[in-house]
N, C-alpha and C positions, 0 to 999 in steps of 0.2 A: 531199369538204368532207375527208373524213380522209387521204385521199390529201396531201392537199399537203403541200408541204415551206416554212420559214423562207423568206420575199421569194417566195414567190409570190402572183402580186396573181388573182384572178378575180371573174366576178359574179356572188353568190351570199345566198339572199333567207334575212332573219332575222327572217320572217315582215314582213314590210313591202312584197316586189314585190325585182326586183333591182337592188345595188347592186354597187359595186367596190369591196373591199378587198381586205388585204394581210397572208396570213399571218405576223406579228409575232412570236408567244407558241408553243410546243409546249410545253403539258405534258402527265404523265404518264395528266392526264383531260381533259384541258379543251383547248381552241383557241382562241389573241387575235389577231381579224381585226381590223386597223384599219381606221373606214371610212371610207371613198377616196370614195363618193359622196352627192354632202350632204342625208340627210331630220330638214330642221332641224335639231334642236341636236348634230347624230350626228353631223357631217363632226370627224373625225381621233380619231374615239371608239372605243375597246379597247369589244369586246361576244368573254365568253367562251363558247363552246358547247365542248354536249361531243363528242365524237371519233361521230360517226356516217357516214352515209354516205349524206348528203343531196349531191342533184345540184350543182355547179358545174357552169360553162363555164370556164376555165381559162385565162389570158392565161400562163401559168407564168414560169419565170426567168427568159427571156426578154430582158429587156427594161434603157435605159439608164435612168438618173437623168443630166440635162443640165439643172446649174444654170444663173442668166442672172445673165450676167460684168459686164453694164452694171445690173441687177436691188439692191436694199431690203439692201450685206449690209455687218456686223456685224463685228468682226473682235480676235480678246483678249479680259482678262480682264470684260471689263467687257459686253460678248458679251449677249441677255441675251436667250433663244428664246423664245416663242409659243405655241400650237399649230396645227402649222401650216406650223414656219418647220423646216426641214431642218439639221442640227445637226452638225460640222461637226469629232471630234477624237482624236489621236493617230492622221493618215488613217484614219480611217473615220467613215462617215455614218453618223446617226441621221433619228430621225421625233420630233418635239415634236407629244406624243397627248393626250388624257385619259383616262383608266384612272378608271373609278367602284369606290371601296370602301365599300360600303349609301351611305346616301347622299350623301354629301360625291363628291368629282370631286377626282382631283391630275393632276398633270402627271410625264409620263415621258414619258425619253431611251428610245428603241427602236430598235437599233441595224438599221441593213440593210445595211453591206458591213460589212463586218470585224469584228473587236472589240470591243468597245470596254471598257479595267477598273476599274473599278471608281473612281476614285480624279482619273482623265481633265482636266483645264479642255478647259473649249472654244474649242477654236482661231476656230473664227466660224460665223455666222447668217447661215441666206439665209433670208428672204422668197419667191423665186420662182426655181418647180422647173419640168416636163417630165416624166413619164415617158411615155418613147418607146418600140415596139417597134425590133429591135432587124433584121426583115428590114424590107425597105421595100417600098412598094409596087409595086407591078407596072406599075400603070399614071403614077400620078407620080413614083415615082423615093424618094421622099421616106420615111420611118422615120415611119407609124405614132402620132399624138398622147392617149394614149390616161387621160390624166389632166395638170391642167392649173392650181396653182396660185401666183397668185390667178389663179381665171377671168379669159376675155375677158371686161369692160365688154361691151354695147355699147352704141351708139351712135346716139343718137337722135336724129330726125331737125330 
């Protein structure tokens, strides 16, 4: 866990079993991971943990963010991101996540690619997206999807 770099995705255990998480903040004393595996209300919540040598299964930084061009997209100054949305500003992309501060939770936009100047306006908000590995599966020839938002609904008979 302590060897993770910002933007790295892996399966980590924060005391509730294996969860898909991405390191989004690396501080001197703490690591801030956004959980991307649904554990009740903790989906897209930032968990701060101390730098420690806990074992994580890393997917690395060798992944692609794929935005759905036919999905729900908001453009321009009226765009209002919700938790789990991908935000684009000034050519960079970020993830809207929950950040706990004491008893309160607030929204925070965590840069995933590029850098975000402090006062950059939001250019677009994408509600439908997925993360795929850069390497194709040799059996299918497709890039394996490791996370999809929103999750595909299973049809009921």
